[in-house]
C-alpha positions in Angstrom: 6.4 0.0 -18.3 6.2 3.8 -18.5 5.0 4.2 -15.0 7.8 1.9 -13.6 10.3 3.9 -15.6 9.1 7.1 -14.0 9.4 5.5 -10.5 13.0 4.4 -11.1 15.3 6.0 -8.6 12.4 7.9 -6.9 10.6 8.0 -3.6 6.9 7.4 -4.2 4.3 8.1 -1.5 1.1 6.3 -1.4 -1.8 7.7 0.6 -4.8 5.6 1.7 -7.8 6.9 3.6 -10.2 5.0 5.8 -13.5 6.1 7.2 -15.8 4.0 9.4 -19.3 4.8 10.6 -21.2 3.1 13.4 -24.7 3.3 11.9 -26.3 2.5 15.3 -25.0 5.7 17.0 -23.4 7.9 14.2 -19.9 7.7 15.7 -17.1 7.8 13.1 -13.4 7.0 12.8 -11.2 8.4 10.0 -7.6 8.0 9.2 -5.0 8.7 6.5 -2.1 6.3 6.0 1.1 7.3 4.3 3.5 4.7 3.0 6.7 5.4 1.0 8.5 3.2 -1.4 12.0 4.0 -2.5 12.7 2.5 -6.0 16.1 1.5 -7.0 17.4 2.8 -10.3 15.9 0.2 -12.7 17.2 -0.8 -16.1 14.8 -1.2 -18.9 15.6 -4.9 -19.0 14.7 -5.3 -15.3 11.4 -3.5 -15.8 10.5 -5.7 -18.8 11.5 -8.9 -17.0 9.5 -7.9 -13.9 6.4 -7.2 -16.0 6.8 -10.6 -17.7 7.1 -12.4 -14.4 4.5 -10.7 -12.3 2.0 -9.3 -14.8 1.4 -6.3 -12.4 -0.1 -3.8 -14.9 -3.6 -4.1 -13.4 -2.2 -3.0 -10.0 -1.9 0.5 -8.5 1.5 1.7 -9.4 2.1 -1.2 -11.8 3.8 -3.3 -9.1 3.0 -5.9 -6.4 4.9 -5.3 -3.2 3.9 -8.7 -1.9 5.6 -10.5 -4.8 8.8 -9.9 -6.8 8.1 -6.1 -6.5 10.3 -6.0 -3.5 13.2 -6.5 -5.9 12.4 -3.1 -7.3 12.9 -1.3 -4.0 15.7 0.1 -1.9 13.5 0.4 1.1 9.9 0.8 2.2 8.8 3.1 5.0 5.6 3.7 6.9 3.3 2.5 9.6 1.2 0.0 7.7 2.4 -1.8 4.6 -1.2 -3.2 4.1 -2.2 0.4 3.0 0.1 -0.1 0.0 -2.0 -3.1 -1.0 -5.2 -1.2 -0.5 -6.6 -1.5 3.0 -4.6 -0.2 6.0 -5.4 -3.0 8.4 -3.6 -1.5 11.4 -5.8 1.6 11.1 -8.9 -0.5 10.5 -8.3 -2.5 13.7 -7.7 0.8 15.6 -10.8 2.3 14.3 -12.9 -0.8 15.1 -11.6 -0.8 18.7 -12.4 3.0 19.0 -15.9 2.2 17.8 -16.3 -0.6 20.4 -15.6 -3.6 18.2 -12.5 -5.6 19.2 -11.3 -7.7 16.3 -9.9 -10.2 18.8 -12.9 -10.6 21.0 -14.7 -13.9 21.2 
């Protein structure tokens, strides 16, 4: 509850890094993804109810953006919302393509 109280009314930036290595040739790909979440000003009752409904305390930031966590936000901003969950999939696909692996190839 304390962490969500601190986020109330704030912009919170999440930074996720990704590094891929092609072990056959040593080529690498690295990226850093930034994603910002703007929290609404939250009442104590809203925070308590959210925690009761979602049980998010084992998650980074104590919220789940893919569930009711969206009700905590004014807006979300960034290139890849998957980075907020843990793995920036857009960057991953870009890196795989740069290393010669097309995720859509047959």
